[in-house]
N, C-alpha and C positions, 0 to 999 in steps of 0.2 A: 203818325210817325212812319217813316220809311224803313226803320230798323226792325229787328225781331225782339219781341218781349216774351220770355219764357217763364213759366211759374214752376216752383219747386224743382228746379233744374239741378241735377247731380253735377258736382264740380270736379269729380275725379278725372273726367275725360278732358278737362281744361287745364290740368296741372301736370307738370313734368314728372312729379312723383307718382301720379296716377292714384291718388288717394284724396279723400275729402267728402264731406256730406253735401247737402243740397243748399242752394241759395233760394230765399223766398222768391226773388225775381232776378232774372238775368237779362240784361239788355245788350244787344249787339247793334251798335249804331250803323247807319248806312254811310254817313260821311260826317264831316265836322259840323255842318249846318244842322243836320238831323240831330246830332248829339246836343247841340245848344238848345234846340227846341224841346227835346225830351227832358232836359234838366229843369226847364221852366215848369213842367207838369208835376214835379215831385213835391210833396209836402215838405215843409221846413224841418219836420221831425224825422224824416226818412233817412236812415243810415245809408251811406253810399260807399262802395268799395270798388277799386279799379283793378283790373287784371289785364295782363298782356299774354305772353306765352305760358304764364303760370310757373315759370322757373323761379328759384329763390323764394319759394312760397310753400308753406304748409297750411292747408285748410283742414281744420280739425273735423272729426267725424260727425259732430253735431251740426255742421254747416254754418252758413252766414245769414244772419238776420238782415232784412232790408234789401237793397238793390245792388247787384254787382254789375258793373259795366265792363264788358269784355271787348278789347280792341284788336284781338287776334284776327288778322286778315282784313282789318279795317284801319282807317287813318294811316294809310300806307304810301302817301305821296312822298317822293324824294326827288330833288332836282338841284341843279347848280344855279344859284341866284346870280343876278346881274353884278353884284358887288364881289363875286368870286367865292362867297361862302356857300355851304351846302345846307339846303333846307331839308329837314327830315321830320316827318310826323311820327308820333309815338308808337304806332302799330308796326313800324318797319323793324324786322329782326336785325340785331346788331351785326350779324355776319354779312347781311346784304349791304349795310352801310360801309363796312370795311372794303368790300369788293367794288362798290360804286366809287368810293373815293380814290381807290387805286386806278380804276379805269379813267378817272378824270385827271390823272397825273398828280394827285395830292398825296402827301405822305403824313404819317402821324396817327392815322385811324386804324392801322393794321391790327392793333391789339383787340379791337372790337370783334374780330373773328373768333376769339376765344371766349366770348360771353354768350351763354345760351339763353338769351332773352331778347326782348324788344328794346327799342330806344327809350320808351317810357320807363321801363324798369331800370335801365342803366342810369337814367337821369335821377330817378328816385333814390337809388342806393349808391350813387357815384361808383358804379361798377368798374372793376378793373381787371386786367389780365396781362401777363407777360410784360409787366413794368409800366403799363399805361393806365390812365384813369379817365373816366368820361368827362368830368368837368374841367379837365386840363385843356380841352379843345372846344368848349362851349363859349359862344359869343353872346347869345341871347336865347331866351325861351319864351314860348307862348303859353299862357295859362288860361284855364277856364274855371270860372267860379261857380258857386252853388246855384246861382240863378241863371246860368248860361252866359254870363258876361265874359268877355275876353280881355286879357291884359298882357302886355309884353314886359318882361323883366330881365334885368342883367344879373350876372353871377354875383355881384356885390349885394343883391337883395336876398341872398341865401347864406346860410351858415353851412358850409361844405366841409366835411371831414372824411376820415377813412370809413368807407362804406356807410356814410351817413350824410343826409341832406335835410336841412330844416328850412321851411319857407313859411308862407302865410297860410294859416289854417283855412280849410275848405276851398283850396285852390289845387288844381291838378294840371299836369303837363299835357299839352296838346302837340307841340312841335318844338324844334330847336334849330338854331343856326350854328354850324360848326365852322371854325376858321382853322385852315391847315396850310402849311407852306407847300410850295411847288416841289414836286419830286419826280421820280422816274417810275412809270407804270410797271415796267417789267420787274424792277427791284422790289416794289411794293407787293406785287403779286407773288413773287418768290418768298417774300417774308411771310405773307399770309399762308402760303402753302406750308412753310416750315412750322408756323404756329399750329396749324390744323393737324399736321403729322405728329407734332409733340403732344398735342391734346389727345389724339387717338391712342398714342402709346402709353400715356401716363394717367389717363382718366377713364372711368368706366362708362364710356359714351354709349355702350350697347345695353345699358340697364337704366331703368327709371331712377332719376335722382334730381336734386335741385341745384346741382353745382356745388361749390364749396359751402359747407355748413357753418364753419367757424371762421372768425376773423383771425388773421395771423397776429400773434402778440408782437410787440415791438422787438425787433432784432431776432426773431425766431419764426418758426413755421408751425402752425397747428398740426399739420400732418405728421411732422417729426415727433411732436410731443405725444400724439395719440399712438403712434407706432411704438415709441419708447415705452409707453405704458402697457403695451401688450394687447391693445384692443383692435388691431387690424384683423378683420374677419369675425369680430365678435357680433353676435346676433341676438335680437329680441323679437320673438314672433317672426314676422316676415320682413323685418328691417335688419340691415346688416351693414357694419362698417366695411367699406370696400377694401378688398384685398389688393386692388390696383393703386388706390390713392386713399390714404387714411382720413382725409378731410371730406370724403364723400360718404354719404349714407345712401344705400341703394334699396329699392323695393325688390325683393327676390321673387315676387309674383303674387303673394297673398298678404301683403302688409296692410295694416290699418294706419291711420294717422297717429293713433295713440301709440302704436309700436314704435313709430319713428320718433315721436316726442319723448317717449320713455328712454329710448336709446340716446337721444341728444343729451338728456339730463344725466344719464349714466356716464357718458363719456366726460361731460363737464366735471362731475363729481370725482371720477377716478383720476383724471389728469390733475385736478387740484390736490387730491390726496397724495398722489405719488410724485408729481413734478413740482408742486407748489405754484402752479400757474392757473389762473382762472380764465378759461376760454369763453369768449363772447360770441354769440351767434351772429352770422350774417343773414340767415334765413328769417323771413317774416312769418310768424305764426299767428294765424287769425281764426276766428270762428268759435263755435260753441263746443265744449267738451262733452262727448257722448258717454264715455266711461271715464272713471277716475284715472288720472295720469299719475303714475308712480314717481314720486320724488323722494328718494331715501338718502340718508347719510351712508355712503358706501363704506365708511370706516367703522360703522356701528355694528358690533357683533350680534346685536339683538335682532338684526334683520334675518338671520338664519334660523332663529328659534332654537329648539333643542336638536342637536345633531348626534346621531348614532354613528360611531366609527365601527363599522363591521370588519372584523379581521379573523384570521385563523382559517376556518373552513376545514374540510376533510381531505383535500387533495394533497398531492406530493409536495406542494409549495407551502404547506401550512406554517412551517417554522419561519420562513422568510416573511410571510404575511403577518405573523405576530410581531416580528421586529419592525416591519413597516408601520403596522397599526399603532404600536406604542409611540413611534416617532411622530406620527400624524396627530394622535390624541394629545400628546404633550405640547405640540406646537399650537394646536387649537386652544388649549387651555391657557397658554401664555398670551394668546391674542384676545382672551376674554370671552371666547365662544362657550356656550353652555353645551359641552360635549360629554357623551357617555361612551365608554369603551365596551364593546360587546364581542366576546369570543364565540363565534358561531361553530359549534361542534356537530350540529345536525341540521335540522330544517331552519331556515331563516325566519319562517313564520313563528316557530316555537321560540327562537331567540328574541324576537321582538314582542312576543306575547306579554301583555301587561305593562309594556313600556310605551309611554306617549312620546313620540318624536315627530319633528317637523320635516326632517330630511335625513338622508344617509350619505356618509362619506364611505364609499365602498373601496376597501383596500384588501379584499380577498383575492389573491392571485390564483390563477389556474381554474380548473373545472369547479363548478359550483358557485364561482364568484365572478369569473371573467368570460363565461361562455353563454350568457343570456338567461340562464336559469334564475339567478338572483334578480336580474333586471326585470324579468317577467313577473316575479313575485311582488316586487316593489311597485310595479305599475298597477297590478291588480289591487294592491293595498292603497294605491294613490299616495305614495310617499315619494317625493322627488329625490333623485340620487345623482351622484357625480358621474361624469364620463359618458360612454357610449350607450346606446339603446340596445334593445333585445336583438335585433337582426344583425347589427354590426358586431356586437359582442359574440354572438354565436358563430358568425362567419370568421372573424379574425382569430378565434380560439382554434380553428381548424387550419393548420398551416397549408395543407394541400389545397383546400378550396380558396384560400387567400391567394395562393400562387396562381390558380386558374383565373381569378378575377383580374389580377395584375397583368397576366399574360394576355387576356382578352382585351385589355385596354392598351396593349402595346408596350407595357413596361417589362424590363428584362429581369428574369429570375432564373437561377440555375436549373438545369434539366433534372428530372427526377423519374423515379420508377416506383410504383406501388408494390409493396411486398406483403403478401398475405400468408405465405408459408414457404417452405424450402423449395417448392416447385417453381417459384418465381425467380430464384437466384440466377439461373443461367441467362434468362432473358434480360435481367437487370445488368449482368456483367457485359453482355453483348451490346446493350444500349449505352451504358455509362462508362464502362471500363473501371479502372482504379486510379487513384483512391476515390472513395465515396464516404459520405457521412450518413448514418442511419438515424432516423428520428421518429419518435412517437408523434403523430400529427396533432394530438390534442393535449400536449403537455408544454409547460414553459420552464424557464430558468435552466435550460439545457439538460433537464432531467431525462434520463433514458437514452441519451445520445452517445454514439460511438463512431469512431473512425475505422474504416476497413480498408486494408491494402491487399487482401487476398480473399479467395472464396471461403476459406475457413473462418477468417475474421468477420466476413460478411454474415455467415451463418450464425456466429456467436452474437454479433450485434443485433441481428433480427430477434433472437431469443430474448435478449435484454429488453429491447423495445416492446415486444409483445407482452411483457409482464405488466405493462401499464394499461392493458385492455382497451386499446384504441387502434385506429388505423396506423400503419407503419409504412414509411417510404424511405428509399435511398435517394440521396441528392448528390450530384457531382461536386466533388471537392473543389473549392475555389482557392486558388493560391493568389494572395495579394494582401492588401491592407483592409482592416475591418474598422468600420465607422458606425456610430449610432447617432440618431438625430431625434431629439425630443420635440414634440409638437404640442403647443399650448394654445387653444382657441384658434386653430388654423394658422398659427404663426410658428415657424421653426426657430428653436433656440440654437445657440452655437453648437457646431458639430464637435463630437469627441472621437478621437482615434484610440482604439484599444490595442494594447500590446501585452501579450502574456507568454511566459516560457512554457505554458501547458500546450498540449497538442492543439487545443482550441479553447475558446473562452467558455469553459465548462462551469458547473455549479461551484466547484472549489475556487476557481479563479474569480468568479463573480462575488462570492460572499465571504470567503475566509482567507484567501491568499494575500500576502503582503508584497508579492513580486509583480502583481499586475500593474501595468502603467497606463495612465489615462492622460492623453494629450489634448489639452484644450487651452489655447488654440490648437487646432488639429494638424496644422502644417500645410494645408492646401492653400493655393493662392485664392484671392478674393473671388474670381470668376468660378473656380471649381467648387468652392464652399457654397456660393450662392446657388449653383446648379444642384448640389446635393441637398440643400435645404428645401429648394422648390420641389425636388423629386420626392422628398419625404412628405411634404404637404399634399402633393398630388396622390401619392400612394395611400395616404390616410383617407382622403376624400373618396377615392375609388371604392373603398370598402365601407364607406359611411361612418367612419370613426368620428366621434364628437368629443369636445372638451379637452381631452389630453390623450397622448399616446406616445409611444417610442418606436421608431422605425430603425431596423438594423440593415446595414448595407455593406457590401464589399466593393472595392475597386480592384479588379483583378490585374494581373501583370500586363495585360494588353491595354489597360486603361478603361475597360468596360465597367459600367456601374451595374451591380447585380443586387436586387432586393432579396433579402433573406426572410424576414418575418416582421410582424408588428405586434406590439403589446398594448392593450387598451387599459390595463391596470398595472402600470409599471411599478417597480420597486421603489420604496422610499426609505431605505436603510442608509447607514453611514457609508456603504459601498455602492449605493445606487447611482445610476447615470443621470436621471432627470434632475436631481438636486445639483449635481456637478455642473450640468449645462446651464441651469438657472442661475447659479452663482456667477458663472462667467458673464451672464447677461445682466448682472447687478441685482438679481432677485434672491434674497436670502431664503432659508428654508421655511420660515414662518410665513413669509409673503407668498411663496410658492404654494404652500398648503391652503392658504386663504384663497388664492386664485383658482385652484382646483375646486375648492368648495363652492366658489361662485358659479361654476358650471352647472350646479344643481338649480340655480335660480332661473335658468333659461327654460 
């Protein structure tokens, strides 16, 4: 044989997802004649699998038994035939076919530029893009049989459907002839350029993926349904639903094939549960399972096991946490979850002592619950929990250090000045002027915050904030409109604009007042709201927040967006903002609580 025969060859480097176990044997043919001769040497019982560029393909971690034939870089002849058709062998990348046809002055193959595979894969799956489909331009195909015999077949010999082609068993594509009408080379090239620009803007072309994972249901789009279900950006292990295009699953760098398959099943189950649509896969999944793939009923509360709802705590936000905790606990019970409510008054270790739980819904606001301490305890105890991890929790609980991270990333946040004692007041006044707002750096719910319009008020505000025994800072007062954006699984919910007759959105305005107004829709135009939502997602990612969070933003009188703070265990009371935003997105309170609890599964 002139080709290369490799034993126990790892297939990850041959697939666009960059995952997959080994093949018993991998053969790379020299040319078509060599391939025919190689097939005659294989026993009749030997399994044979064909690969091109490895797109639209998930090879499981256990690898493929038998022989894999890889045509990447082989079987790549392409020419204009005497009858005017285009002869293409199966190893030619689809994008090359599109460009060749355009150069020949033929139109109708431009869509192939959007298919990230070879002609062989396009024939096998009736691949399509930008409104075109492969078998719409096929005149004839050349097939190779198990014994190396060659046959020519017409489209009528196949059952061709949407992303599906059925032919004669144990026959594989070798080449095809395409029939295309005469056109204009420049117009076709411009069309291809436009397709490629659109693809770069809308698809995660810079990350390992297989292309579209799911078929579009009739009259709808898989990406729309996945995004509507709130799964854009959802991750399992190293696999993630792309934030750029929800019908793509990307390998973030350390994914296994099992991670990807688990995520595929998860998306299917959640979309069926919430949208009533069963998504079918385009991707071909082959090979042996190395570890058990999880296929669970996502609507089954038993998947969570016993859930401890931790609430209360000993921080200044204890009362709010108890109210949030009761609302969360009641919602979980209504959903059939085996939940137990635990008021943490001291050590969380003591609170959980003697109670067997499978995971924790953390709803303790402020220090002791939102600052990484509880997260660290739960990790040591090996108990999964909702929301952000230790580092992100510790960072975001400290408003000053959060602002430093945002500023370092180039995000805008109001100017500030650290206040340790009365000696810092003059420097603060010189730097910021008046008015300012004074804040304890490690408290939430606007606790300990005061506005100051003079040196005397600044001094009094400092003393109030120092009572909370943490860093204190003054921040430039922002005049403008206040907004808040809830982020759930890296997806921003509708923006809320806050309006209060109080000096600022303080504790009383948040939890007790009946005069506070919440505007959702927020009144921004579509472009402004999209910008604000993307800003909130970026601000969350910069500090490493996971699962869920709430980002507070001002738009000042000059139109500048200014980030104020982020909460990684937001309130869940009847006055809370995350449930309001979720409701606007069509997510009721019980469903919101369920989705937050699901963040503990990752």
